N, C-alpha and C positions, 0 to 999 in steps of 0.2 A: 774690380772696380770699387771705389770707396763710395758706398751708397750714402753714408752719413753726410758726405760733402754735398750730395745732391738733394738731401732732404732738408726741409726748412728747419730753422732753429726751434720750431714748436714741437718737434718729434725727436726722440732718441731711437736710433736703429739698434735692435737687440738680436738680429740674426734672421737667417732664412728659415721659414716654416715649410715651404714646399714650392714645387714648380708645376705649372700647368701648360697647356698647349700654347696659350697666348700671354700668360702673365706669370709673375712670381709673387708669392705671398710672404711677407716678412712681419716679424713681431716688432712692434714699436711701442714706445711709451709717450703718451700725450703729456708733455710737461705742464701744460696749462691746467689740466684736470688730474694729473698724476694717476692716469689709468693706462692699463695695457690694452693695446688694440692690435688688429691685423691690418696691414697695408698691402693692398694688391696693386702691382705696378705692371704696366704694359711692357713686355719684353722688348729689348732694343731692336731685334730683327723685324718686329711688326710696327715699329714706330712710324715708318714711312708709308705704311699701307692704310689708305683712307678708310677702306672697308673694315679692316681690323680695328682701327681706332674708333670707328663708329659703333662697331659691335661692343667694344670695351666700355665706351661711354653709355651705351644702351644698357649694359649689364648693371652699371652703377645707378643709372636713372631708374630703371625698372625695379631693382631691388630696393632702392630708397623709398619708392612709392608703395611698396608692398609691406605695409606695417602690420605684421602678424606675429604672434608668439612663436610660430614655427618657421619663421624666415629671419635670417640674420640681418639686423639693422645696419644701414649704411649711414655714416656720420658726415663725411666730407668728400668732395672731389676736387682735384687740383692737378698741377703739373710740377714735376721735379725741375731742378735747375737745367737739366739737359732737354727739357721739353716733353718728356714722357708723361703720360696721364697716369694718375693714381687715384685710388679712393680708399678711404679707411672705413673699417667696420668692426663690430664686436668680435673679439677673439673667442672662439669656441673651443673648449677643452673637453675631451671625452674620447669616445671611440666611434668608429664608423659602424653603421648598421651591418655592413658586411662582416666585420669582425665579431659582432655579437651573434649573428646568425651562425657563423662557424662554431663559436663557443657552445651554443645551445645544442647544435647537432653533434658536436664532438662528445658532449656529456651523454647524449642519448645513445650514440654509437658504442660508448664504453659502459652502457648499462648503469648510468649514474642518475637516472631519472629525468634527464633532459633539462636540468636546471644548473646554470653556471654558478661559479663561486660567488659572483656579485649579485645573484638573485634573478638573473634573466631566465625566462622560461618561454615555452611556446605561446602561452596565453599573453605574456607580456610583450612578445614580439608582435602579436596581432594588435595589441593596444597601441604599440608604437606605429605600426603600419597605418592604423586608422588616423593617428595624429598627422602622419605624412599626407594622407589623402585630404585631410581637412586643410592643411597648409596649401596644397596644390589647388584645392577647390577654391580657396580664397583668391589665389592668383588668377584662376580662370574667371572668377567673377569680375576681376579687374581687367580682363582682356589679355592676360599674359600666359603664354605656353612655355614651359621650362625647356623641353626638348632634350634634356640629358639626365633624366631621373634614373638613378641606379643606387644600390646599397652603399657604394663608396662615396656618394654625394649626400649622404644622410648621416648626421652626427647625433649621437645620443650622449647627453651630458651627464655629469656626475650626480645631478640632482633631478633626474627625470626629464630633462629637456629633450625634445626631438626637433631637430632643425634641418631644413632643406637648404643645402649649400650650392654654390657654383651655378649661378644664373647666367654664365657667360654665353650660353647659346639661346638664352631666352628670346622669344619672339612675341612682339605685340601683334596680335591677329586683328585685322581690320583697323579702322580708325575710330575707335570708340569716342563717344562724346558724353558730356555730362560730368557731374560731380563724382569723383572716385575713379574714373577711368584713367588708366596709365597712359602717359604721353612721353615719348622719347624722340630725340632729334632724328634718329634713324628710322623710326616707324612712320614719320611724317615726311620723309624724303624718299621719293620713288627711286632716285638714283642710288640710294644706299641699301635697297631691299635685297634680300637673299636671292641669288640667281636660281632659275629653274635648273635642275640637274645637279645642284650642289648637295653633297651629302655631308651632314655634320651630325655628330652624336657618338654614341657608344654601341657598337654592332650588336652585342649580346642582348641589349635591352631596347633596341631600336624598332619601331613599328615598320611594317613593310612599306608604307608610303614614304616614310623618311629614308629608308634604305634605298628606294628607287630614285630618290631625288625629286619626288613629286611634292615640292614644297608648297604648292598652291593648295594641297589637300591637308596640310598640317593644321591641326586645331586641338582643342581640348581632348578629343578622343585619342590623339596621338600620345599625349601624356598618360591617358588611361591605359594604353597598351604597356607603356613602360612601368606603370604601377603594377599591372598584372604580372609583368616579368619579375618585379621585386617580390610579389606575393608568391610566385612560383618558387623563387629561391628560399623564401621562408619555409615553405611546405616541404621542398625536396632537399634543401641543404646545398643546392648547386644552381647555377644560372641556367636559363632555358637552353642555351647553346654553349656548352662548356668546352668543346674541343675544336681545334683547328686554328688557322691563322685568322687575322681580322678580316681579310678579304673572303676567306672561306666561310666564316661565320656570317658575313654580310650576305653571301649567296644563299646560305641556309635560311636566313630570315626572309629573303625574297621568295624562295622556292616553296616554303611550306612551314607549318607550325612545329613547335618542339615536340619531343616525346610526351604523350599524355602522362599526367602525374601518376595515375594509378598503374601504369605499366612499368614504373621504375622499380628495379630490384634493389634489395639492400646490399650494400657493399661496405667494406671497411673504410672508414674515413681516412683521408690523407691529411698531412700537416697543412696548416694555414700557410698561404703564400701570397705574395703581392698580386695585385690585379693583373690579369693577362692582357694581351693586346686587344682581344675582343671585348674586354671589359674596361678598356681605356678610351677616353674621349679622343676622337680624331676629327680633323677638318679637312675635307678634300674639295677642291674647286673644280668646276666644269666636268663633273663626272657624268657618265652617260646615264640615261634614264633606266637602262637595263641593269645597271650596277656600277657603283663607284670604284675607282682605282685608288687604293689607299696604300701609302708608302710604309706599311707595316706587315706586309703579307708573309714575310719570312719568319715572323715571331709566332710560335705555336702556343696554344693555350694548354696549360698543364691539366692532366686528367683530374676530375673532381668526383664527388659521390655520384653514384648512379641511383641512389635512393636514400631513404631516411627511416629512422625508427620512430620519429615523432608522428602524432596523429595527422591524418588528412581528412578533416571533416568534409562531408559531401558538399555542404553549402559553400565552403571556401574554395574547394576545387572548382565548383560550378562558377563562382564569381571570377576566379582566375581565368578559366577558359573563356568566359564572355569578355573579360577585359582584354584578352589577347586575341580576340577574333581577327580574322584577316582583313575584313573590311571595317572602316571606321564607323559606319552607321549600324553595325552589328554589335558594337561595344556599348558600354555605359556612355551616355552622352557627355559626361564630364566627371571630374574627380569627385564632385559632391554626390553624384548618384552612386558611385562606387563606395564612398565613405558611408553612405546610408546603408548599403548592403552589408558592409563589414560591421557597422554598429548593430544592425539587426541580429547578426550572429552573436556578437559579444553580449548583447542584452538578453539573449535567449529567445528572440522571436522565432528563429528557425527551429530551435530546440522545442519550443512550444508546439509548433506545427507537427513536428515528428512525433512528439508525445501524444498529441491529439489523434494522429493516425493510429498509434498503437492502442489508444483507448477505444477508438471506433472498431478496430479489429477485435479487441477483447469483447466489446459489447455485442458484436455480431455473433459471437460464440454462445452467448447466454441463452437464447431460446432453445437451441439444441441441447444445451446442458440441462436446462430445466425439464425438458421432455425426457431425457435419459434418467434423471433423478426420479421423476414421477413414475416412469415405467418400472424402475428398480423397486420402488416402494410398493407399487401395485403387485408385482410378482411376489415379493416377500410376504405381503399380506395374504395373498392367495395360498401361498405355501403354508403359512401358519394356520389358516382356517382349515386346510385339509388335514394337517397333522393333528389338530385338536379333535377332529372327528374319528381319529384312529385310536386303537388301544395300544398301550406300550408294548404288548406282546405280539402285535400284528407283525406279519412278515416284512422283510426288507422289500420284497416285490410290491407289496401293498403301499409301502411308504415311498417307493422310488419316484412316482410322479410328483409328489411334493418336494422331494429332494431335488428333482430336476428344476423345479421352479426356483428353489433356493439357489441352485448353481447359476441359473440364468440371472437372478437378481444380483448375485455376487459379481458376475462378469460385468453387468451394467454398472454396478457401483464402482468397480475398478476403472471403468471407462470414465465415469463421472470424476473420479479423483484425478485422472490424467488430464481431462479437459479443463477441470477447475485449476489445476496447477499451471496449465498453459495460459488461462485467463489471468492468473495472478502474476505470472512471469511478464506478460505483456504490460500489465498495469504498473508493475515495479520498474520495468524498462522505461515506461513513459516518464516515471519520476526521475529516473537517471538522466533522461534527456532534459527534463525541466522539473527540478525538485519542488517548485511551487505550483505545479500544474493542478489547478483546482478540480478539473474534470477527472483526473486520475485518482486524486484523493477521494472525491465523491463516490466513484465507482468502487474503490476499495472499502470505503466506509459502508456502502450499501451491502457489499458482500459480507463483511464482518458483522453487520447488524443482523442480517438474516441468519447467519450461523450462530450468533449470540442468542437470538431468540430461541432457536431450536435447542441449544445447549441448556438454557435455563429451564425450558419446558421439560427436558429430559433429566434435569438435575445432573448434568455432565460437569465434572470438575474443570473441564477445559473452558467453561464459561468465563472464568476470570481472565485467562489469557486472551480470549476473543474480545472481551470488553476492553482490555488494554490496547489491543490492536485497533479496535473501533475508535477509541479515544485519540490514538496517534494520528488517525486520518480524518477524523471529523473536523469540519470547519464551521460548525454551528448548526447544521441541519438536524443532527441527532442529539442536540443538547438536552432537550426535554426527556428523551429516552434515557440518556445517561444519568440525568438527575433522578429519574425514577419516581417522580412525584405522582401520586394517585389520589383517589377520593373514595369515600364510603357513604353509601346510603343504606340505612337500616330502619325498617318500619316494623313495629311489633303490635301484637294484639294480646292484651290491651296496650295502649300507648302509655307513655310516661315512665317506662322502665329505665332503671339506671344501668349504664353500660360502663363497665370497668375494662380498661385496656391493658393487655399483656403482650409483650413482644417476644417472639421466639428467638433465642440466641443459642449458639453452640457452646455447650459446657460438657466436658467429659465424654465427647463423641455422641451426644444426644441433644435434642432440642429441648430447651428448658424455657418455660414461660416466665418472664420477669415483668413485674408490674411497671406500667408506664403511666399510671394515673387514671383519673376518671375522664372518659371521653364525653359524657353528657347524658342527656335523657332522650329517649325516643319520642318522636321520629328524628333521626339524624339524616339530613339531606345534603349530599355532596360535601361532606366534611373532609377537608384535606387530610390525607394519610400517606405517609412515606411508603415507598416500595418495600415489600417484605412480607413475612408471615406473622400473623397476629392471632391472638385468642381474645375474643370478647366474652366476658362473663356478664350475663344479663340477669338482673334481679328485679323483682317487683313484689309488692305485698300480696300475700295469699297465693303466690305462684312458685312453682319449682324453679330452681336456679338452672339456667340454660347456658351451655357452653357452645359458642358460635365461632368456630375458627374461620378466618378469611385469609386469602393470599392475594395481596395487591401486586399485580404485575406492573411493569413499566407503563406509565401513562394510562393505567387502567382505572376505570370507575367500577368498583364493586357495588352494583346497584340492586342486586337481588331480583332482577326482572327475569321471569321465566320465559322459555321459548313461546313465541306467538302472542306474548303480552306486551303491553307498553308501560305498565306501572309496576313498581316493586311488589313482590309477593310478601304479604305480612308474615312475620315469624310468630307462630303461635307459642304462647307461654303457658304450659300446662298447669292446671290447678294442682295444689299440693297432693290431693288424693287421686289425681288422674293416673299416676304411675304406681305400679305394683312394686313390691319389695324387689330390689335387685335389677330394676329396669332403668335404662338410660334413653333419653329422648335425643334423637338426631334431627335437627331442624332442616327445613327445605333449603335448597340452594345448589349451586354448582360445585363440582369437585373434579380433580384431575385424575383421569383413569388411564391405566396402562403406562406405556412409555419406559418400562424398565427392561433394557436389552438383556439383563442377566437373569430375569425372572421367566420361568417357563410359562408359555401361554399368555404372556403379558399383553400382547397386542400393541398397536400404536398409541401414542399419547394423544388424548383428546379430552375436552371438557364436556362433562355430562351433567344435566340437571336431574336432581332427584327430589321427589316430594318427601315430606317429613315421615319418619317411621320410628318405631321403638325397638330396641335391641336389649337383650339381657347382658348385664355387665360381664358375667362369667359363662363359660360353657356349662352345659348340663352336667351335674355331678353324679357320681355313683349313687349317692343317697337319694337324690331326686329321681333318678331313673329307677331305683329299686321301688320307690313309691308307685311309680307307673306300673311296674310289673305286678306289684301286690294288688293294685287296683283292678288290673285285668283278671287276676285270680279271684278277687272278691266278687267280681261281676260274673264269674263263672266262665270266663273265656280263657281257660287254661291253655288251649292250643295256641292262641295268639300270644299268651304270655311266654310260653316256651319258645315260640318262633322268634320273639323280639328279645329274648335273653341274649346277652353278649356271649359269644362263643370263641373258642380257640379256632385257629385255622384248620385244625384237624377234626373239628366238630365236637359236639357234646356240650352240656351246660358248663359255662365258665363261672357263673355266679355261685355255684356250689349246690349242695343238696337242699331239698325242701324239708323244712321242719313243719310238718302239717301242710298248710297252704301258703307258707311264707318263704320267699327267697332270702338266702343268707349270703353276704359277701365273703369272699375269701379274706383271710387275715392280711394278705399282701396287697389288697386293694384298699386304698384310703377312701373313706366315705366321702371326703370333700375333694377327691380327685376327679378328673373328667371321665365320664363313661366312654369306653372305646369298644371296638370289636362289634359294632352294630352296622347293619347295612342301611341303605337309603330308605327302605320301606319302614324299618324300625324307627329311624330318625323322624320321618314324616308322621308316623303313628304317634310318637311321643308328643310332637308339636301340636297335633290336633287335640290330643287328650288334655294338654295343658292350656288350651284356649288360645293358642298362638299359631305360628306358621314357621316354615323354614325361610331363611333370608335369601333374597335374590343376590346374584353375583355382585351387582353394583352396590347394593346396600351393605353387603359384607365388606367390600373394598373401601367404601367411603367411611364406614365405621372404624376401619383399621387405620386408614391413612390420613383421615381428615380431608382437607381440600387442596393441600399444597403439593401432592404427588410425591411425598416422602417414600423412601424405600422400605422403612420399617415403621411400626407404630410410634417409636420414640424418635425417629429422625432418619438420617442417612448413614450415620456411623454404625459400627458393629462391634460387639464384644460377645463372646459366647455366654457370659454370665448374665446378659440382659434378659434372656428368655430360656425356657427349658428346651434344649436341643441336644444333639449328639455330644457336643464338646463342653456342655455346661458343667459336668462333674467328671471326675476320674473313674474309669472302670465302667461296669455295666450300669445302665440307667433304666428308668421307667417313668411312668407318669407320677406327678406329685400334686399337692393341693393346688386348686385353681388360683389361689391368691398368693402363691409362694414367690412370684417374681414381679414385684411392683414396678420395675422399670418397663416391663412389657405392658405398657398402657398407651392407648391411643389418645388423640387430642380430645375426644369426647369422654374419656375415662373408661373405655372398654378395656378389659384385661385379657391376657393370654391369647392374643391373636397371632403371635409369632412363635409359639412353642407349646409344649405339653401335649395338646391334641388338636389336629385339624378337624374341621367340622363339615358335615354335608350341607349343601345349599340347594335351593330350588331350581337353580339354573341347569342348563344342558338340555338333553332330550330324553324321552322315555328309555332309549337304549343306552345313553351315556350321560350320567348325572355328574354334576360338578361338586367338588369339595375344595375348601379354601383353608389357608392358614398353615402354620408350622406344627410339627410334632416332635416329641422328645427324641426320636431316632433320626430326625432329618439333619442333613448337612446345611451349611450356611445358605447356599444358593436356593434351597427349597423353603426357607422360612421368610423369604422376601414377600412383602405384602401384595405385590402385583401378580404373584404366581397363581395360575389357574390350572386345576387338575380335573381330569375326566376319568370316570370309571363306570363299570357295569353297576347297576343299582344293587345287585346282590353282593357286591364286593365288601369284605370285612377285613379290617386291619387293626392291629393292636395300638395304633396311634390315631384312629379315626372315630370321632364321636359326633356330637350335635350341639348347636347353639341356636336359640330360637329368638324370634322377634314377632312384632305384630303391627298392624296399622293403628292409626289414631282412632279413638272412639268417636 
């Protein structure tokens, strides 16, 4: 037939595009506007059928009134020269959604990531599906039901357009009134309404009420079912009912739901093929309510995928199942409701809920985790306390109870690590669900904040990594902590002292105080001071210069307030004559005790307040101790002098022979070297004779470490040459002059506390006295400033001597 002869002179026929059940679609050129268009013409065999003609006109009228970006616009309706009805519309170029779905699943089946050559992916398919839902929702708002939604009737354009095509079975439900309602001749003429029992549509995507011919029940929820079937195909890579004749598929739709999505197994994809009979629109009149008879029953549907490798998010599976519910009132009420559900998934609302559930699960584990950690720390503390009460040479049986506590603590610590890793896995999984989930970031930030605080207190090098993790998850809650701003309050007696500020920086593996200018004059009240370790040098006329180290923690106000008090304790500035030669004043204040896991007997890290005290800069020398022995002889106490004389471990005088009533040092003993080989009683006797006392454990540790919890007097780094220890010199070693290692100096200026000779302290018990510091024969682990040793008071060692101190006058 010469179509051009039938078409008006306004159009040029350019050939057939495709055939449908009732019409053919041809490409035409509108000569008036010089544009390509599609012309849909009622096929000759239907031209005498009033119902078919009414349906055709209704398609044109309904589509023309649905002015939406997702619906093809209709431009004109008319009649050909032979009387057949036609209408023109925009020509859509692109591919059907069915083809795109096949492409994406083919890529996934062949392990190509599920992204087609032209960029289509699973996520983009869901975006397109939402656009389809939006277009159908618009039609529903205008009172129109499509009735033949399927992937083959959805076109995706070259520039991202998503268009719902073929409104040939569209039905205007009810007789809507008002502005915007769609009106068609057929919808307003009862004589032209669809008969009960008539089945029209595509079997594989048809809702049960439509398959049964219950046209009075068809409404927006019917389209929702078809949309659910499209979503099913997106998720599974196959239609809900892929095998069998059209009639058989229709019976499947009537009898029950499709195979649940999660039960589908993965099979190799088959090549793309044209739509099967069950996927092709059919129209049957006067079908029975139990099932329509369709004249395509001999055509079998080709087998399709039984599963897919693409993701099946639980939220989308649930939306699909609800959309395809057997009863219309169990589905989404309309396409708009389904579109909202899909949008929620796309925009991460569902991911957020899942992420929040993981955060809640993680947080539910925290109380038990904290309890485990506290129990582990308690057991470890008990074990250390028991071990400190024992002598190194005590039997394994005596030490076993403490070892058992250590083993229990280790087991609990391992459980803590496992539980903590589970918490972190849950929180990171929450961020996988929703990368911007603030609750997950907050929980992780709190965790890393807590671990960061611990690491900084213990001078753990891992603190930097933990700070980086904290910064990556913090959303502002820990900004002040990370900035590290602090403050300082310093009150002196007398007031008006000048305070020079030095900041400790790492240089050559030790902390060096570098000048940062004049801080001001006392009193200093709440002066801003950045986080870090500082040295304040306080000077005043007629007063001794005082070194006052401070360690400003994050958000910390170093206020100098002692326990049980509300006002800062005044730092006394000694008069120039208040200190004897060789004495150093250590002002009152807080210091960081213990916390060095590598130091024997260190104990846990804690802040301790100490009142001011005085300590000798150097350990007691052989010359000084010789004067003590001579004084005892001069006083006639020869027995005490002999008992206090340093001795070899084998016994006998070590100082040498007596020249009259005077002790003489061996030539190998330097007069300015530290005295050694004396027991605790000798050390205490010397201290009392000199008008001083032995130092307490905390006094010794503060004098050695300052206030910042450093590992050695000079900082946290180590080199054997910094102090007199086993590896300081090649070959055999011994004590040397007390001022021979200037690097071995504490923040207060005390020397020789990490080498040469360790010294007896007042701490311990009558049965087990403590001694502190490093000795010339010690390894690195034993010269750490937090080490605490216990020994019998009568113990003598060629690296153990005495250092003295006293209270303020």
